[in-house]
C-alpha positions as CSV (number, residue, x, y, z in Angstrom):
1,M,0.0,0.0,0.0
2,D,1.2,3.5,-0.7
3,K,1.6,6.0,2.0
4,K,-1.5,8.0,1.2
5,K,-3.7,4.9,1.3
6,T,-2.3,3.8,4.6
7,I,-2.9,7.3,6.1
8,N,-6.5,7.2,4.9
9,W,-7.1,3.8,6.6
10,I,-5.6,5.1,9.8
11,I,-7.8,8.2,9.7
12,A,-10.8,6.0,9.0
13,I,-10.0,3.7,12.0
14,I,-9.6,6.7,14.3
15,V,-13.0,8.1,13.1
16,V,-14.6,4.7,13.9
17,I,-13.0,4.7,17.4
18,V,-14.1,8.3,18.1
19,Y,-17.6,7.6,16.8
20,L,-18.1,4.5,19.0
21,S,-16.5,6.2,22.0
22,V,-18.6,9.3,21.8
23,S,-21.8,7.3,21.2
24,F,-21.3,4.9,24.1
25,I,-19.9,7.3,26.7
26,F,-22.3,10.1,26.1
27,D,-25.2,8.0,24.7
28,I,-25.9,10.4,21.9
29,W,-26.5,8.0,19.0
30,A,-29.0,10.5,17.5
31,Y,-26.3,13.1,16.9
32,S,-23.2,11.0,16.4
33,W,-24.0,10.7,12.7
34,L,-22.5,14.2,12.4
35,I,-19.1,12.6,12.9
36,W,-19.6,10.6,9.7
37,V,-20.8,13.7,7.9
38,V,-17.6,15.6,8.9
39,Y,-15.5,12.6,7.8
40,A,-17.3,12.4,4.5
41,I,-16.7,16.1,3.8
42,Y,-13.0,15.7,4.8
43,R,-12.6,12.7,2.3
44,F,-14.3,14.7,-0.4
45,I,-12.1,17.7,0.0
46,T,-8.8,15.7,0.3
47,K,-9.6,13.5,-2.7
């Protein structure tokens, strides 16, 4: 894998960890989808 692809995977894994942590700790499943929206916008901009 090239360096950029590896970094993208690491960022994706971090996003998943943050998503699950925020959702479980604060029990805000209804609003945690915003994390995915921010990640999707980031991926769109950096592509």
